[in-house]
OpenMM code with the backbone's topology and positions (N, CA, C; nanometers):
from openmm import Vec3, app, unit

residues = "MET ASN SER ALA LYS THR ILE LEU LEU PHE VAL PHE VAL PHE CYS GLY SER PHE ASP ALA VAL TYR ALA GLN ILE LYS THR ASN PRO PHE ASN ALA GLY ILE GLY THR THR LEU PRO THR ALA ARG LEU HIS LEU PRO ALA GLY GLY THR ALA ALA ASN SER ALA PRO LEU LYS LEU THR SER SER ALA SER ILE LEU THR GLN PRO GLU SER GLY ALA MET GLU TYR PHE ASN ASN SER ARG LEU PHE PHE THR VAL THR PRO GLY SER LEU ILE ARG ASN GLU ILE ALA GLN ILE ALA GLY".split()
positions = [
    Vec3(0.0831, -0.1165, 0.0000),
    Vec3(0.0000, 0.0000, 0.0000),
    Vec3(0.0883, 0.1238, 0.0000),
    Vec3(0.0424, 0.2271, -0.0655),
    Vec3(0.1209, 0.3483, -0.0784),
    Vec3(0.1037, 0.4453, 0.0374),
    Vec3(-0.0063, 0.4381, 0.1075),
    Vec3(-0.0307, 0.5347, 0.2140),
    Vec3(0.0339, 0.4914, 0.3447),
    Vec3(0.0611, 0.5882, 0.4310),
    Vec3(0.1223, 0.5598, 0.5605),
    Vec3(0.0231, 0.4955, 0.6553),
    Vec3(-0.1043, 0.5239, 0.6372),
    Vec3(-0.2075, 0.4655, 0.7212),
    Vec3(-0.2933, 0.3712, 0.6391),
    Vec3(-0.3343, 0.2632, 0.7015),
    Vec3(-0.4265, 0.1706, 0.6387),
    Vec3(-0.5552, 0.1724, 0.7178),
    Vec3(-0.6643, 0.1888, 0.6523),
    Vec3(-0.7938, 0.1906, 0.7189),
    Vec3(-0.8529, 0.0514, 0.7093),
    Vec3(-0.8928, -0.0009, 0.8245),
    Vec3(-0.9500, -0.1339, 0.8306),
    Vec3(-1.0966, -0.1206, 0.8678),
    Vec3(-1.1811, -0.1879, 0.7948),
    Vec3(-1.3245, -0.1801, 0.8175),
    Vec3(-1.3705, -0.3070, 0.8868),
    Vec3(-1.4332, -0.2913, 1.0023),
    Vec3(-1.4930, -0.4033, 1.0725),
    Vec3(-1.6439, -0.3949, 1.0523),
    Vec3(-1.7038, -0.5056, 1.0185),
    Vec3(-1.8479, -0.5105, 1.0036),
    Vec3(-1.9003, -0.6055, 1.1108),
    Vec3(-1.9887, -0.5564, 1.1941),
    Vec3(-2.0468, -0.6371, 1.2991),
    Vec3(-2.1929, -0.6618, 1.2661),
    Vec3(-2.2338, -0.7871, 1.2734),
    Vec3(-2.3731, -0.8230, 1.2513),
    Vec3(-2.4266, -0.8752, 1.3840),
    Vec3(-2.5319, -0.8143, 1.4315),
    Vec3(-2.5892, -0.8522, 1.5595),
    Vec3(-2.7264, -0.9138, 1.5371),
    Vec3(-2.7503, -1.0258, 1.6022),
    Vec3(-2.8816, -1.0888, 1.5996),
    Vec3(-2.9378, -1.0799, 1.7400),
    Vec3(-3.0561, -1.0295, 1.7546),
    Vec3(-3.1146, -1.0148, 1.8875),
    Vec3(-3.0952, -0.8735, 1.9383),
    Vec3(-3.0834, -0.8611, 2.0695),
    Vec3(-3.0734, -0.7282, 2.1281),
    Vec3(-2.9332, -0.6727, 2.1155),
    Vec3(-2.9235, -0.5424, 2.1119),
    Vec3(-2.7966, -0.4713, 2.1027),
    Vec3(-2.7844, -0.3856, 2.2269),
    Vec3(-2.6851, -0.4145, 2.3111),
    Vec3(-2.6760, -0.3427, 2.4372),
    Vec3(-2.5326, -0.2993, 2.4630),
    Vec3(-2.4997, -0.1779, 2.4282),
    Vec3(-2.3702, -0.1159, 2.4582),
    Vec3(-2.2510, -0.1993, 2.4123),
    Vec3(-2.2571, -0.2552, 2.2938),
    Vec3(-2.1432, -0.3262, 2.2379),
    Vec3(-2.0718, -0.2288, 2.1458),
    Vec3(-1.9408, -0.2172, 2.1608),
    Vec3(-1.8670, -0.1232, 2.0784),
    Vec3(-1.7291, -0.1775, 2.0468),
    Vec3(-1.6685, -0.1226, 1.9456),
    Vec3(-1.5331, -0.1613, 1.9074),
    Vec3(-1.4549, -0.0350, 1.8797),
    Vec3(-1.3274, -0.0406, 1.9060),
    Vec3(-1.2416, 0.0729, 1.8771),
    Vec3(-1.1171, 0.0209, 1.8081),
    Vec3(-1.0713, 0.0940, 1.7093),
    Vec3(-0.9503, 0.0579, 1.6379),
    Vec3(-0.8506, 0.1708, 1.6556),
    Vec3(-0.7323, 0.1377, 1.7054),
    Vec3(-0.6260, 0.2366, 1.7209),
    Vec3(-0.5105, 0.1976, 1.6297),
    Vec3(-0.4382, 0.2946, 1.5820),
    Vec3(-0.3194, 0.2664, 1.5033),
    Vec3(-0.1975, 0.3279, 1.5709),
    Vec3(-0.0804, 0.2796, 1.5319),
    Vec3(0.0487, 0.3318, 1.5794),
    Vec3(0.0701, 0.3119, 1.7278),
    Vec3(0.0911, 0.1933, 1.7789),
    Vec3(0.0828, 0.0663, 1.7074),
    Vec3(-0.0631, 0.0252, 1.6870),
    Vec3(-0.0867, -0.0640, 1.5966),
    Vec3(-0.2225, -0.1060, 1.5647),
    Vec3(-0.2753, -0.1970, 1.6742),
    Vec3(-0.3760, -0.1505, 1.7470),
    Vec3(-0.4441, -0.2292, 1.8490),
    Vec3(-0.5931, -0.2231, 1.8226),
    Vec3(-0.6634, -0.3310, 1.8519),
    Vec3(-0.8088, -0.3338, 1.8361),
    Vec3(-0.8704, -0.3842, 1.9649),
    Vec3(-0.9768, -0.3200, 2.0068),
    Vec3(-1.0442, -0.3619, 2.1275),
    Vec3(-1.1915, -0.3807, 2.1052),
    Vec3(-1.2462, -0.4849, 2.1647),
    Vec3(-1.3897, -0.5102, 2.1615),
    Vec3(-1.4359, -0.5060, 2.3059),
    Vec3(-1.5221, -0.4138, 2.3371),
    Vec3(-1.5689, -0.3996, 2.4740),
    Vec3(-1.4751, -0.3174, 2.5601),
    Vec3(-1.3828, -0.2451, 2.4983),
    Vec3(-1.2913, -0.1578, 2.5698),
    Vec3(-1.2642, -0.0337, 2.4860),
    Vec3(-1.2422, 0.0779, 2.5502),
    Vec3(-1.2133, 0.2001, 2.4745),
    Vec3(-1.0643, 0.2271, 2.4649),
    Vec3(-0.9819, 0.1572, 2.5438),
    Vec3(-0.8368, 0.1764, 2.5409),
    Vec3(-0.7651, 0.0431, 2.5238),
    Vec3(-0.7679, -0.0161, 2.4045),
    Vec3(-0.7022, -0.1457, 2.3846),
    Vec3(-0.5509, -0.1347, 2.4019),
    Vec3(-0.4923, -0.2318, 2.4711),
    Vec3(-0.3482, -0.2329, 2.4959),
    Vec3(-0.2796, -0.3530, 2.4330),
    Vec3(-0.3497, -0.4245, 2.3453),
    Vec3(-0.2938, -0.5410, 2.2768),
    Vec3(-0.3445, -0.5424, 2.1335),
    Vec3(-0.2844, -0.6258, 2.0494),
    Vec3(-0.3292, -0.6356, 1.9099),
    Vec3(-0.4783, -0.6667, 1.9040),
    Vec3(-0.5241, -0.7586, 1.9907),
    Vec3(-0.6674, -0.7847, 2.0077),
    Vec3(-0.6931, -0.7872, 2.1574),
    Vec3(-0.7675, -0.6912, 2.2046),
    Vec3(-0.7943, -0.6752, 2.3469),
    Vec3(-0.9408, -0.7059, 2.3721),
    Vec3(-0.9669, -0.8091, 2.4523),
    Vec3(-1.1035, -0.8485, 2.4861),
    Vec3(-1.1292, -0.8175, 2.6329),
    Vec3(-1.2527, -0.7872, 2.6691),
    Vec3(-1.2828, -0.7578, 2.8086),
    Vec3(-1.2842, -0.8851, 2.8922),
    Vec3(-1.2829, -0.8679, 3.0227),
    Vec3(-1.2954, -0.9820, 3.1126),
    Vec3(-1.4347, -1.0408, 3.1012),
    Vec3(-1.4467, -1.1689, 3.1279),
    Vec3(-1.5770, -1.2336, 3.1261),
    Vec3(-1.6501, -1.2128, 3.2574),
    Vec3(-1.7751, -1.2468, 3.2569),
    Vec3(-1.8552, -1.2371, 3.3782),
    Vec3(-1.8721, -1.3741, 3.4404),
    Vec3(-1.9530, -1.3820, 3.5439),
    Vec3(-1.9771, -1.5096, 3.6114),
    Vec3(-2.1000, -1.5810, 3.5572),
    Vec3(-2.1822, -1.5101, 3.4820),
    Vec3(-2.3049, -1.5681, 3.4274),
    Vec3(-2.2767, -1.6438, 3.2980),
    Vec3(-2.3659, -1.7368, 3.2670),
    Vec3(-2.3556, -1.8095, 3.1404),
    Vec3(-2.3629, -1.7107, 3.0243),
    Vec3(-2.2981, -1.7430, 2.9156),
    Vec3(-2.2959, -1.6622, 2.7936),
    Vec3(-2.2287, -1.5267, 2.8120),
    Vec3(-2.1327, -1.5168, 2.9030),
    Vec3(-2.0611, -1.3906, 2.9214),
    Vec3(-1.9102, -1.4061, 2.9036),
    Vec3(-1.8664, -1.5166, 2.8449),
    Vec3(-1.7233, -1.5379, 2.8207),
    Vec3(-1.6730, -1.4384, 2.7166),
    Vec3(-1.5499, -1.3876, 2.7306),
    Vec3(-1.4988, -1.2927, 2.6325),
    Vec3(-1.4605, -1.3582, 2.4993),
    Vec3(-1.4331, -1.4875, 2.5007),
    Vec3(-1.3961, -1.5597, 2.3793),
    Vec3(-1.4581, -1.6985, 2.3863),
    Vec3(-1.5207, -1.7388, 2.2787),
    Vec3(-1.5869, -1.8687, 2.2766),
    Vec3(-1.5549, -1.9387, 2.1454),
    Vec3(-1.5148, -2.0648, 2.1529),
    Vec3(-1.4834, -2.1438, 2.0341),
    Vec3(-1.5962, -2.2418, 2.0076),
    Vec3(-1.6245, -2.2656, 1.8816),
    Vec3(-1.7238, -2.3645, 1.8431),
    Vec3(-1.6538, -2.4982, 1.8238),
    Vec3(-1.7097, -2.6033, 1.8810),
    Vec3(-1.6506, -2.7361, 1.8717),
    Vec3(-1.6662, -2.7923, 1.7308),
    Vec3(-1.5692, -2.8750, 1.6936),
    Vec3(-1.5712, -2.9387, 1.5623),
    Vec3(-1.5687, -3.0898, 1.5793),
    Vec3(-1.6256, -3.1608, 1.4835),
    Vec3(-1.6253, -3.3070, 1.4883),
    Vec3(-1.4931, -3.3646, 1.4404),
    Vec3(-1.4057, -3.2796, 1.3863),
    Vec3(-1.2747, -3.3269, 1.3417),
    Vec3(-1.1723, -3.2157, 1.3610),
    Vec3(-1.0453, -3.2537, 1.3664),
    Vec3(-0.9386, -3.1546, 1.3760),
    Vec3(-0.8746, -3.1401, 1.2389),
    Vec3(-0.7915, -3.0391, 1.2221),
    Vec3(-0.7265, -3.0158, 1.0933),
    Vec3(-0.6488, -3.1396, 1.0491),
    Vec3(-0.6593, -3.1762, 0.9236),
    Vec3(-0.5837, -3.2912, 0.8753),
    Vec3(-0.4351, -3.2596, 0.8690),
    Vec3(-0.4008, -3.1339, 0.8508),
    Vec3(-0.2615, -3.0888, 0.8512),
    Vec3(-0.2473, -2.9826, 0.9591),
    Vec3(-0.1708, -3.0089, 1.0670),
    Vec3(-0.1548, -2.9071, 1.1716),
    Vec3(-0.1005, -2.7770, 1.1135),
    Vec3(-0.1452, -2.6661, 1.1699),
    Vec3(-0.1052, -2.5331, 1.1238),
    Vec3(-0.0514, -2.4545, 1.2429),
    Vec3(0.0671, -2.3986, 1.2286),
    Vec3(0.1301, -2.3255, 1.3372),
    Vec3(0.0422, -2.2108, 1.3860),
    Vec3(0.0226, -2.2029, 1.5174),
    Vec3(-0.0577, -2.0971, 1.5763),
    Vec3(-0.2061, -2.1269, 1.5811),
    Vec3(-0.2481, -2.2415, 1.5281),
    Vec3(-0.3908, -2.2753, 1.5249),
    Vec3(-0.4384, -2.3274, 1.6596),
    Vec3(-0.5593, -2.2878, 1.6963),
    Vec3(-0.6242, -2.3399, 1.8149),
    Vec3(-0.7488, -2.4125, 1.7675),
    Vec3(-0.7682, -2.5343, 1.8163),
    Vec3(-0.8812, -2.6162, 1.7722),
    Vec3(-0.9546, -2.6733, 1.8929),
    Vec3(-1.0870, -2.6664, 1.8881),
    Vec3(-1.1710, -2.7233, 1.9929),
    Vec3(-1.2412, -2.8436, 1.9313),
    Vec3(-1.2125, -2.9619, 1.9832),
    Vec3(-1.2547, -3.0864, 1.9212),
    Vec3(-1.3566, -3.1607, 2.0064),
    Vec3(-1.4668, -3.1963, 1.9475),
    Vec3(-1.5653, -3.2872, 2.0051),
    Vec3(-1.6165, -3.2439, 2.1432),
    Vec3(-1.6269, -3.1154, 2.1650),
    Vec3(-1.6755, -3.0600, 2.2923),
    Vec3(-1.5967, -3.1070, 2.4146),
    Vec3(-1.4743, -3.1561, 2.3954),
    Vec3(-1.4017, -3.2078, 2.5114),
    Vec3(-1.2506, -3.1846, 2.5082),
    Vec3(-1.1932, -3.1541, 2.3934),
    Vec3(-1.0475, -3.1422, 2.3853),
    Vec3(-1.0086, -3.0132, 2.3138),
    Vec3(-0.9094, -2.9425, 2.3695),
    Vec3(-0.8624, -2.8163, 2.3152),
    Vec3(-0.7156, -2.8312, 2.2770),
    Vec3(-0.6827, -2.7946, 2.1536),
    Vec3(-0.5464, -2.8099, 2.1025),
    Vec3(-0.4887, -2.6749, 2.0610),
    Vec3(-0.3566, -2.6628, 2.0738),
    Vec3(-0.2830, -2.5468, 2.0237),
    Vec3(-0.1585, -2.5996, 1.9543),
    Vec3(-0.1335, -2.5559, 1.8313),
    Vec3(-0.0214, -2.6062, 1.7531),
    Vec3(0.0932, -2.5059, 1.7527),
    Vec3(0.2146, -2.5549, 1.7832),
    Vec3(0.3349, -2.4719, 1.7841),
    Vec3(0.4370, -2.5293, 1.6876),
    Vec3(0.5400, -2.4512, 1.6582),
    Vec3(0.6415, -2.4936, 1.5619),
    Vec3(0.7827, -2.4793, 1.6189),
    Vec3(0.8257, -2.5687, 1.7069),
    Vec3(0.9654, -2.5651, 1.7516),
    Vec3(1.0504, -2.6572, 1.6640),
    Vec3(1.0613, -2.6253, 1.5362),
    Vec3(1.1343, -2.7105, 1.4416),
    Vec3(1.0404, -2.7894, 1.3532),
    Vec3(0.9342, -2.8439, 1.4105),
    Vec3(0.8309, -2.9128, 1.3332),
    Vec3(0.6967, -2.8864, 1.4003),
    Vec3(0.5896, -2.9063, 1.3274),
    Vec3(0.4568, -2.8788, 1.3818),
    Vec3(0.4216, -2.9790, 1.4910),
    Vec3(0.3872, -2.9291, 1.6088),
    Vec3(0.3482, -3.0132, 1.7196),
    Vec3(0.2143, -2.9654, 1.7716),
    Vec3(0.1152, -3.0533, 1.7678),
    Vec3(-0.0188, -3.0207, 1.8199),
    Vec3(-0.0201, -3.0582, 1.9680),
    Vec3(-0.0399, -2.9597, 2.0538),
    Vec3(-0.0429, -2.9830, 2.1982),
    Vec3(-0.1860, -2.9750, 2.2488),
    Vec3(-0.2212, -3.0702, 2.3343),
    Vec3(-0.3535, -3.0640, 2.3962),
    Vec3(-0.3423, -2.9844, 2.5248),
    Vec3(-0.4335, -2.8919, 2.5425),
    Vec3(-0.4366, -2.8113, 2.6645),
    Vec3(-0.5114, -2.8939, 2.7684),
    Vec3(-0.4422, -2.9243, 2.8776),
    Vec3(-0.4962, -3.0154, 2.9791),
    Vec3(-0.6148, -2.9562, 3.0515),
    Vec3(-0.7058, -3.0427, 3.0894),
    Vec3(-0.8206, -3.0036, 3.1706),
    Vec3(-0.7923, -3.0461, 3.3134),
    Vec3(-0.8167, -2.9568, 3.4064),
    Vec3(-0.7969, -2.9877, 3.5479),
    Vec3(-0.9331, -2.9819, 3.6148),
    Vec3(-0.9765, -3.0952, 3.6660),
    Vec3(-1.1072, -3.1004, 3.7309),
    Vec3(-1.0988, -3.0300, 3.8655),
    Vec3(-1.2004, -2.9578, 3.8996),
    Vec3(-1.1961, -2.8867, 4.0255),
    Vec3(-1.3258, -2.8762, 4.0818),
] * unit.nanometer
topology = app.Topology()
chain = topology.addChain("A")
for resn in residues:
    res = topology.addResidue(resn, chain)
    for name in ("N", "CA", "C"):
        topology.addAtom(name, app.Element.getBySymbol(name[0]), res)
């Protein structure tokens, strides 16, 4: 791109009620926040609440995992297993352990 600034367009589609949901995009350095007015990370999400359906990030479970692991990928499999793939020389899919409490 020839310009010093790049404008990024976010399109949000809401189904149901809309209650004080907002997004802010900052540049230099480029940070984006959802649910915050002062993002301090590339993607800044708010803290979750204690009620159901208030998690800041939610993954949809899949019936299968990637046939070819991809570096940096996070996969939620069969509603029970969470994987994160890293590349320390070769692709390694790591399962994030569950601790019963």
